[in-house]
Residue frames as qw, qx, qy, qz and C-alpha x, y, z in Angstrom:
[[0.259, -0.885, -0.157, -0.353, 42.44, 37.19, 70.69],
 [0.742, -0.613, 0.059, 0.265, 44.85, 36.21, 73.54],
 [0.701, 0.064, 0.197, 0.683, 47.80, 36.54, 71.13],
 [0.174, 0.744, 0.228, 0.603, 46.61, 40.04, 70.15],
 [0.489, -0.859, -0.076, -0.130, 46.37, 41.11, 73.83],
 [0.808, -0.366, 0.131, 0.442, 49.90, 39.78, 74.54],
 [0.560, 0.396, 0.239, 0.687, 51.28, 41.58, 71.50],
 [0.076, -0.855, -0.191, -0.477, 49.69, 44.86, 72.65],
 [0.664, -0.744, -0.003, 0.076, 51.09, 44.50, 76.12],
 [0.754, -0.117, 0.178, 0.622, 54.57, 43.93, 74.76],
 [0.338, 0.636, 0.227, 0.656, 54.22, 47.05, 72.58],
 [0.303, -0.892, -0.069, -0.328, 53.40, 49.04, 75.63],
 [0.796, -0.566, 0.081, 0.200, 56.08, 47.42, 77.84],
 [0.791, 0.205, 0.111, 0.566, 59.04, 47.69, 75.39],
 [0.207, 0.744, -0.028, 0.635, 59.22, 51.48, 75.29],
 [0.577, -0.778, 0.070, -0.239, 58.85, 51.60, 79.06],
 [0.907, -0.299, 0.108, 0.277, 61.63, 49.09, 79.48],
 [0.636, 0.451, 0.062, 0.623, 63.86, 50.95, 77.06],
 [0.066, -0.822, 0.048, -0.564, 63.30, 54.18, 78.90],
 [0.752, -0.647, 0.108, -0.067, 64.09, 52.56, 82.26],
 [0.882, -0.004, 0.096, 0.462, 67.27, 51.11, 80.86],
 [0.367, 0.673, 0.012, 0.642, 68.27, 54.56, 79.51],
 [0.360, -0.838, 0.076, -0.402, 67.63, 56.11, 82.87],
 [0.863, -0.477, 0.124, 0.115, 69.63, 53.46, 84.69],
 [0.784, 0.277, 0.025, 0.555, 72.68, 53.80, 82.36],
 [0.402, -0.676, -0.080, 0.612, 75.08, 56.43, 83.97],
 [0.399, 0.917, 0.023, 0.016, 75.67, 59.54, 81.98],
 [0.752, 0.318, -0.140, 0.559, 79.23, 60.07, 80.68],
 [0.465, -0.672, -0.172, 0.550, 81.35, 62.01, 83.07],
 [0.297, 0.955, -0.002, 0.009, 82.19, 65.55, 81.72],
 [0.727, 0.174, -0.098, 0.657, 85.66, 66.36, 80.61],
 [0.275, -0.927, -0.134, 0.217, 86.95, 69.20, 82.81],
 [0.679, 0.372, 0.068, 0.629, 89.43, 71.46, 81.12],
 [0.315, -0.853, -0.071, 0.410, 91.46, 74.32, 82.72],
 [0.587, 0.637, 0.088, 0.492, 92.98, 76.68, 80.12],
 [0.493, -0.706, -0.068, 0.504, 95.84, 78.56, 81.68],
 [0.422, 0.881, 0.013, 0.216, 96.80, 81.67, 79.79],
 [0.772, -0.412, 0.060, 0.481, 100.56, 81.94, 79.94],
 [0.036, 0.901, -0.327, -0.282, 103.35, 84.32, 79.27],
 [0.880, 0.361, -0.230, 0.205, 106.12, 82.86, 76.97],
 [0.630, -0.757, 0.113, 0.133, 108.60, 82.47, 79.78],
 [0.767, -0.133, 0.311, 0.546, 111.67, 81.88, 77.53],
 [0.048, 0.786, -0.104, -0.607, 111.25, 85.23, 75.71],
 [0.631, 0.178, 0.612, 0.442, 111.10, 83.84, 72.14],
 [0.010, 0.512, -0.123, -0.850, 109.98, 87.21, 70.80],
 [0.208, 0.206, 0.817, 0.498, 107.62, 85.80, 68.15],
 [0.095, 0.768, 0.613, -0.161, 104.64, 88.08, 68.82],
 [0.241, 0.789, 0.191, 0.532, 104.06, 91.63, 67.42],
 [0.224, -0.757, 0.319, -0.524, 104.44, 93.01, 70.93],
 [0.768, -0.051, -0.601, 0.213, 106.37, 90.92, 73.61],
 [0.576, -0.797, 0.108, -0.147, 106.68, 91.02, 77.40],
 [0.392, 0.552, -0.660, 0.326, 110.25, 90.88, 78.66],
 [0.867, -0.426, -0.223, -0.132, 110.10, 87.94, 81.22],
 [0.277, -0.763, 0.557, -0.176, 112.61, 87.88, 84.04],
 [0.398, 0.336, -0.854, -0.006, 114.93, 84.85, 84.08],
 [0.830, -0.314, -0.121, -0.444, 112.83, 81.97, 85.47],
 [0.840, 0.082, -0.475, 0.251, 115.94, 80.01, 86.53],
 [0.053, 0.513, -0.497, 0.698, 116.90, 82.23, 89.42],
 [0.208, -0.142, -0.892, 0.375, 116.23, 80.70, 92.87],
 [0.218, 0.261, 0.391, -0.856, 113.55, 83.34, 93.59],
 [0.561, 0.228, -0.364, -0.708, 111.74, 82.78, 90.24],
 [0.422, 0.092, -0.895, -0.114, 111.98, 79.12, 90.70],
 [0.021, 0.201, 0.765, -0.611, 110.24, 79.29, 94.09],
 [0.430, 0.323, 0.149, -0.830, 107.45, 81.28, 92.48],
 [0.547, 0.231, -0.614, -0.520, 107.06, 78.93, 89.60],
 [0.262, -0.036, -0.951, 0.160, 106.98, 75.99, 91.92],
 [0.219, 0.230, 0.587, -0.745, 104.21, 77.70, 93.96],
 [0.549, 0.327, -0.222, -0.736, 102.18, 78.01, 90.67],
 [0.463, 0.188, -0.834, -0.233, 102.79, 74.40, 89.83],
 [0.062, -0.104, -0.888, 0.444, 101.88, 73.15, 93.27],
 [0.370, 0.287, 0.392, -0.792, 98.63, 75.12, 93.27],
 [0.618, 0.316, -0.356, -0.626, 97.53, 74.04, 89.81],
 [0.317, 0.144, -0.937, -0.032, 98.54, 70.41, 90.58],
 [0.249, 0.105, 0.759, -0.593, 95.80, 70.37, 93.19],
 [0.630, 0.303, -0.143, -0.701, 93.39, 70.35, 90.27],
 [0.632, -0.141, 0.761, -0.039, 94.61, 66.76, 89.91],
 [0.583, 0.539, -0.291, -0.534, 94.90, 66.71, 86.14],
 [0.876, 0.030, 0.481, 0.024, 94.74, 63.37, 84.30],
 [0.676, 0.426, 0.284, 0.530, 96.34, 64.91, 81.27],
 [0.221, -0.718, 0.063, 0.657, 98.57, 67.94, 80.65],
 [0.628, 0.591, 0.362, 0.353, 98.62, 69.70, 77.25],
 [0.335, -0.634, 0.115, 0.688, 101.10, 72.37, 76.05],
 [0.465, 0.836, -0.004, -0.292, 101.82, 74.70, 73.18],
 [0.165, -0.527, 0.757, 0.348, 104.04, 72.42, 71.29],
 [0.660, 0.244, -0.560, -0.437, 103.73, 69.94, 68.33],
 [0.931, -0.257, 0.024, -0.257, 102.77, 66.42, 69.38],
 [0.899, 0.196, -0.264, 0.289, 106.05, 64.83, 68.43],
 [0.236, 0.584, -0.401, 0.666, 108.15, 67.57, 70.13],
 [0.557, -0.541, 0.284, -0.563, 106.18, 67.39, 73.37],
 [0.986, -0.120, -0.075, -0.089, 106.34, 63.56, 73.38],
 [0.770, 0.333, -0.294, 0.459, 110.13, 63.52, 72.75],
 [0.080, 0.608, -0.348, 0.709, 111.01, 66.34, 75.11],
 [0.700, -0.496, 0.149, -0.492, 108.87, 64.98, 77.98],
 [0.984, -0.039, -0.141, 0.106, 110.53, 61.58, 77.70],
 [0.565, 0.442, -0.326, 0.616, 113.83, 63.33, 77.92],
 [0.272, -0.631, 0.224, -0.690, 112.69, 65.33, 80.85],
 [0.893, -0.371, 0.013, -0.253, 111.69, 62.22, 82.77],
 [0.936, 0.101, -0.143, 0.305, 114.97, 60.74, 82.03],
 [0.462, -0.774, 0.095, 0.423, 116.88, 63.78, 83.26],
 [0.617, 0.037, 0.458, 0.639, 118.29, 64.24, 79.68],
 [0.234, 0.863, 0.381, 0.236, 116.43, 67.41, 78.56],
 [0.422, 0.198, -0.158, 0.870, 118.71, 70.47, 78.32],
 [0.061, -0.445, -0.487, 0.749, 117.70, 73.35, 80.58],
 [0.045, 0.509, 0.583, 0.631, 114.60, 75.05, 79.30],
 [0.045, 0.141, 0.356, -0.923, 112.94, 78.28, 80.43],
 [0.318, -0.185, -0.554, -0.747, 109.77, 77.57, 78.45],
 [0.553, -0.197, 0.317, -0.745, 106.39, 77.36, 80.11],
 [0.872, 0.064, -0.410, -0.260, 105.81, 73.86, 78.69],
 [0.635, 0.173, -0.645, 0.389, 108.74, 72.65, 80.80],
 [0.055, 0.261, -0.515, 0.815, 108.67, 74.94, 83.73],
 [0.534, -0.052, 0.358, -0.764, 104.98, 74.39, 84.39],
 [0.849, 0.154, -0.225, -0.453, 103.52, 71.72, 82.14],
 [0.703, 0.219, -0.661, 0.145, 106.26, 69.06, 82.45],
 [0.019, 0.321, -0.678, 0.661, 106.78, 69.85, 86.13],
 [0.633, -0.079, 0.319, -0.701, 103.16, 69.22, 87.04],
 [0.858, 0.198, -0.341, -0.328, 102.88, 66.17, 84.81],
 [0.497, 0.296, -0.751, 0.318, 105.89, 64.56, 86.50],
 [0.203, -0.216, 0.618, -0.728, 104.60, 65.36, 89.91],
 [0.750, 0.029, 0.149, -0.643, 101.32, 63.74, 88.98],
 [0.540, -0.167, 0.821, 0.078, 103.05, 60.62, 87.69],
 [0.712, 0.600, 0.152, -0.332, 101.80, 61.14, 84.13],
 [0.680, -0.158, 0.534, 0.477, 103.77, 59.21, 81.49],
 [0.397, 0.432, 0.487, 0.648, 102.90, 61.65, 78.62],
 [0.037, 0.576, 0.161, -0.801, 102.37, 65.27, 77.89],
 [0.515, 0.604, 0.583, 0.174, 100.09, 66.13, 74.94],
 [0.155, -0.307, 0.250, 0.905, 101.45, 68.65, 72.41],
 [0.385, 0.623, 0.673, -0.106, 98.35, 70.16, 70.72],
 [0.027, 0.702, -0.159, -0.694, 99.89, 73.09, 68.83],
 [0.662, 0.474, 0.497, 0.300, 99.61, 73.50, 65.06],
 [0.297, -0.205, 0.185, 0.914, 101.30, 76.06, 62.86],
 [0.255, 0.768, 0.585, -0.048, 99.22, 78.74, 61.33],
 [0.332, 0.435, 0.199, 0.813, 99.40, 81.87, 59.16],
 [0.185, -0.761, -0.401, 0.475, 98.97, 85.33, 60.65],
 [0.466, 0.485, 0.365, 0.644, 98.81, 87.65, 57.64],
 [0.232, -0.788, -0.274, 0.500, 99.27, 90.87, 59.61],
 [0.313, -0.298, 0.340, 0.835, 101.45, 92.46, 56.99],
 [0.065, 0.415, 0.696, 0.582, 98.63, 92.41, 54.44],
 [0.246, -0.813, -0.518, 0.104, 96.39, 94.11, 57.02],
 [0.377, -0.637, 0.007, 0.673, 99.05, 96.80, 57.70],
 [0.255, -0.052, 0.492, 0.830, 99.67, 97.49, 54.04],
 [0.025, -0.624, -0.666, -0.408, 95.95, 97.92, 53.29],
 [0.314, -0.810, -0.402, 0.288, 95.52, 100.18, 56.22],
 [0.371, -0.480, 0.196, 0.771, 98.38, 102.38, 55.19],
 [0.174, 0.129, 0.629, 0.746, 97.09, 102.55, 51.57],
 [0.185, -0.579, -0.642, -0.466, 93.55, 103.39, 52.60],
 [0.151, -0.522, 0.201, -0.815, 93.94, 105.80, 55.45],
 [0.803, -0.442, -0.279, -0.285, 92.98, 103.16, 58.16],
 [0.537, 0.280, -0.611, 0.510, 96.29, 103.14, 60.01],
 [0.276, -0.443, 0.380, -0.764, 94.70, 104.86, 63.06],
 [0.889, -0.233, -0.110, -0.377, 92.57, 101.73, 63.58],
 [0.859, 0.128, -0.419, 0.265, 95.69, 99.57, 63.83],
 [0.266, 0.446, -0.446, 0.729, 97.47, 102.02, 65.97],
 [0.556, -0.444, 0.204, -0.673, 94.62, 102.18, 68.46],
 [0.959, -0.120, -0.201, -0.157, 94.52, 98.39, 68.61],
 [0.719, 0.271, -0.428, 0.475, 98.26, 98.18, 69.02],
 [0.057, -0.531, 0.355, -0.767, 98.27, 100.88, 71.74],
 [0.797, -0.402, 0.015, -0.451, 95.80, 98.75, 73.81],
 [0.959, 0.015, -0.245, 0.139, 98.07, 95.82, 73.60],
 [0.443, 0.435, -0.397, 0.676, 101.10, 97.91, 74.54],
 [0.381, -0.552, 0.235, -0.704, 99.19, 99.25, 77.50],
 [0.938, -0.289, -0.031, -0.189, 98.28, 95.72, 78.71],
 [0.825, 0.226, -0.325, 0.404, 101.96, 94.66, 78.24],
 [0.113, 0.569, -0.363, 0.729, 103.08, 97.63, 80.31],
 [0.681, -0.481, 0.130, -0.537, 100.79, 96.46, 83.04],
 [0.988, -0.039, -0.137, 0.053, 102.06, 92.91, 82.83],
 [0.608, 0.427, -0.379, 0.552, 105.66, 94.17, 82.93],
 [0.203, -0.585, 0.353, -0.701, 105.01, 96.14, 86.07],
 [0.866, -0.344, 0.084, -0.354, 103.27, 93.18, 87.72],
 [0.960, 0.040, -0.194, 0.197, 105.89, 90.57, 86.97],
 [0.448, 0.495, -0.360, 0.651, 108.76, 92.94, 87.85],
 [0.204, -0.513, 0.335, -0.763, 107.21, 94.15, 91.02],
 [0.733, -0.245, 0.325, -0.545, 105.02, 91.26, 92.30],
 [0.298, -0.304, 0.903, 0.064, 106.38, 88.17, 90.59],
 [0.196, 0.048, -0.840, -0.504, 104.99, 85.30, 88.58],
 [0.004, 0.428, 0.879, -0.210, 101.97, 84.27, 90.66],
 [0.146, 0.625, 0.300, -0.705, 100.59, 87.73, 90.30],
 [0.165, 0.373, -0.561, -0.720, 101.28, 87.84, 86.64],
 [0.115, -0.141, -0.935, -0.303, 99.38, 84.57, 86.06],
 [0.070, 0.567, 0.705, -0.420, 96.42, 85.82, 88.01],
 [0.213, 0.597, -0.055, -0.771, 96.34, 88.95, 85.85],
 [0.138, 0.264, -0.737, -0.607, 96.75, 87.01, 82.63],
 [0.147, -0.244, -0.945, -0.159, 93.83, 84.71, 83.49],
 [0.196, 0.383, 0.448, -0.784, 91.39, 87.34, 84.65],
 [0.444, 0.513, 0.719, 0.150, 88.36, 86.96, 82.35],
 [0.182, 0.940, 0.124, -0.260, 88.13, 90.74, 81.66],
 [0.216, -0.679, 0.537, 0.451, 91.79, 90.69, 80.57],
 [0.437, 0.067, 0.836, 0.324, 91.29, 87.75, 78.30],
 [0.386, 0.732, 0.560, 0.046, 88.33, 89.48, 76.60],
 [0.026, 0.920, -0.115, -0.374, 90.27, 92.72, 76.25],
 [0.335, -0.424, 0.708, 0.455, 93.09, 90.83, 74.58],
 [0.439, 0.357, 0.794, 0.221, 90.67, 89.25, 72.08],
 [0.252, 0.865, 0.276, -0.335, 89.36, 92.64, 71.20],
 [0.137, -0.598, 0.517, 0.597, 92.59, 93.26, 69.21],
 [0.233, 0.044, 0.873, 0.426, 91.64, 90.55, 66.75],
 [0.254, 0.689, 0.673, -0.094, 87.98, 91.59, 66.42],
 [0.060, 0.827, -0.001, -0.560, 89.11, 95.12, 65.53],
 [0.295, -0.251, 0.700, 0.600, 90.79, 93.69, 62.47],
 [0.330, 0.526, 0.774, 0.127, 87.42, 93.40, 60.85],
 [0.118, 0.881, 0.151, -0.432, 87.40, 97.20, 60.41],
 [0.157, -0.561, 0.571, 0.578, 90.37, 96.89, 57.86],
 [0.272, 0.141, 0.847, 0.434, 89.03, 96.31, 54.30],
 [0.434, 0.449, 0.132, -0.770, 86.23, 97.09, 51.98],
 [0.715, 0.426, -0.242, -0.499, 84.20, 95.33, 49.34],
 [0.957, 0.180, -0.225, -0.020, 85.96, 92.30, 47.87],
 [0.520, 0.440, -0.524, 0.511, 89.27, 93.16, 49.57],
 [0.671, -0.663, -0.021, -0.331, 89.12, 92.08, 53.20],
 [0.513, 0.393, -0.661, 0.380, 92.57, 91.54, 54.72],
 [0.334, -0.380, 0.551, -0.664, 91.17, 91.84, 58.22],
 [0.899, -0.003, 0.049, -0.434, 88.74, 89.06, 57.53],
 [0.809, 0.371, -0.448, 0.083, 91.53, 86.96, 56.19],
 [0.161, 0.449, -0.688, 0.548, 93.66, 87.51, 59.27],
 [0.553, -0.239, 0.457, -0.655, 90.80, 86.78, 61.65],
 [0.928, 0.148, -0.150, -0.307, 89.81, 83.64, 59.68],
 [0.658, 0.407, -0.585, 0.243, 93.33, 82.35, 59.79],
 [0.098, -0.421, 0.632, -0.643, 93.54, 83.03, 63.52],
 [0.783, -0.099, 0.257, -0.558, 90.21, 81.23, 64.24],
 [0.872, 0.292, -0.365, -0.145, 91.31, 78.34, 61.98],
 [0.386, 0.424, -0.709, 0.411, 94.50, 77.75, 63.92],
 [0.308, -0.272, 0.626, -0.662, 92.70, 77.86, 67.29],
 [0.866, 0.042, 0.012, -0.499, 89.99, 75.50, 66.06],
 [0.761, 0.338, -0.548, 0.077, 92.68, 73.05, 64.97],
 [0.129, 0.353, -0.739, 0.559, 94.38, 73.34, 68.44],
 [0.594, -0.121, 0.423, -0.674, 90.97, 72.81, 70.21],
 [0.900, 0.159, -0.252, -0.319, 90.21, 69.81, 68.02],
 [0.542, 0.340, -0.707, 0.301, 93.57, 68.25, 69.11],
 [0.184, -0.270, 0.647, -0.689, 92.54, 68.87, 72.70],
 [0.742, 0.018, 0.158, -0.652, 89.07, 67.39, 72.29],
 [0.838, 0.281, -0.427, -0.192, 90.28, 64.41, 70.44],
 [0.387, 0.312, -0.771, 0.398, 92.83, 63.53, 73.13],
 [0.383, -0.268, 0.479, -0.743, 90.14, 63.68, 75.86],
 [0.378, -0.211, -0.897, -0.092, 88.18, 60.74, 77.40],
 [0.516, -0.670, -0.292, -0.446, 85.03, 61.05, 79.65],
 [0.767, -0.605, -0.158, 0.142, 86.13, 61.94, 83.21],
 [0.671, 0.180, -0.111, 0.711, 89.44, 63.45, 82.23],
 [0.255, -0.921, -0.099, 0.279, 90.70, 66.52, 84.03],
 [0.705, 0.390, 0.143, 0.574, 92.94, 68.32, 81.44],
 [0.269, -0.832, -0.002, 0.486, 95.35, 71.18, 82.30],
 [0.627, 0.596, 0.259, 0.428, 96.38, 73.30, 79.27],
 [0.320, -0.683, 0.071, 0.653, 99.09, 75.83, 79.15],
 [0.513, 0.571, 0.439, 0.467, 98.92, 78.22, 76.14],
 [0.241, 0.065, 0.009, 0.968, 100.00, 81.71, 75.17],
 [0.131, 0.456, 0.531, -0.702, 97.53, 84.20, 76.55],
 [0.310, 0.290, -0.319, -0.847, 96.47, 85.40, 73.08],
 [0.346, -0.048, -0.868, -0.353, 94.87, 81.97, 72.45],
 [0.054, 0.134, 0.835, -0.531, 92.93, 81.81, 75.76],
 [0.475, 0.241, 0.153, -0.832, 89.73, 83.53, 74.58],
 [0.653, 0.263, -0.493, -0.511, 89.09, 81.21, 71.64],
 [0.372, 0.098, -0.915, 0.121, 90.25, 78.03, 73.40],
 [0.165, 0.133, 0.698, -0.684, 88.02, 78.82, 76.41],
 [0.579, 0.277, -0.019, -0.767, 85.05, 79.53, 74.11],
 [0.588, 0.233, -0.709, -0.312, 85.63, 76.20, 72.24],
 [0.205, 0.018, -0.908, 0.365, 85.79, 74.24, 75.43],
 [0.249, 0.168, 0.515, -0.802, 82.74, 75.95, 76.87],
 [0.615, 0.326, -0.114, -0.709, 80.62, 75.38, 73.84],
 [0.435, 0.240, -0.837, -0.232, 81.57, 71.67, 73.30],
 [0.824, -0.339, -0.086, -0.445, 79.01, 69.22, 74.69],
 [0.947, -0.164, -0.233, 0.146, 80.46, 67.00, 77.35],
 [0.574, 0.226, -0.284, 0.734, 83.19, 69.48, 78.26],
 [0.390, -0.873, -0.288, 0.050, 83.30, 71.84, 81.31],
 [0.386, 0.668, -0.202, 0.603, 85.51, 74.87, 81.55],
 [0.656, -0.578, -0.321, 0.364, 87.38, 75.32, 84.92],
 [0.066, 0.960, -0.084, 0.259, 88.50, 78.83, 85.89],
 [0.723, 0.149, -0.408, 0.538, 92.28, 78.84, 86.83],
 [0.071, -0.612, 0.232, -0.753, 91.85, 81.94, 89.00],
 [0.776, -0.511, -0.009, -0.369, 90.20, 79.80, 91.64],
 [0.965, -0.135, -0.062, 0.218, 93.42, 77.70, 91.81],
 [0.571, 0.530, -0.216, 0.589, 96.25, 79.99, 91.20],
 [0.565, -0.400, -0.426, 0.583, 98.21, 81.20, 94.22],
 [0.041, -0.983, -0.177, 0.012, 97.99, 84.88, 95.43]]
């Protein structure tokens, strides 16, 4: 009888002890991620529509870029990630630290590398992956099926946003441009271009779906690289082309253990 009583007591105590131990164990610290939507400062001209960025190497532009870097550096990132392949980012950042990297106007160097060096980080994470963007098939289908007006309207909206960006950067400078690029309503408006592609197609022929699927696929791969580089408690600062911002922000926001940090609270006026 005594043995049965002791066993019953242990059965009751064991779950309570396990629960107490679980409560005593500290929860993993969240990974804080700031996605900074960026213009392509070196004017590579790879997009369908492109902003013409003033030369970032002039003294006035350098002062503005430095003010952005200083402000975002106060986020105190433990990691910096950029829109480059992993090997390229690793090699170029090592050269940058050694003073051997040729002059670059790219946002990866002008902002990402600059902040990483100021923070004493020994690496910058390149998280980009190549991807298809089959816009030509969408355009061809639209022209063949009387749907060009849909593409024209979507393109007109992008052109209008770029005109606003051009006016801002030319008249107010880079800090104002970055505040505009990272405004949540602007990011949502930019993403609307991709969603409109779903209107192009019919039945078994869906070029708009193929384009959107390819775009999401690339951004999920990018986000996977980001998430796999993270450790609990990290504060990760990410610089990426503004067109990627909506999906990367969504991915971070919806991933357990990650917390999205708004850059507009940190960017200078």
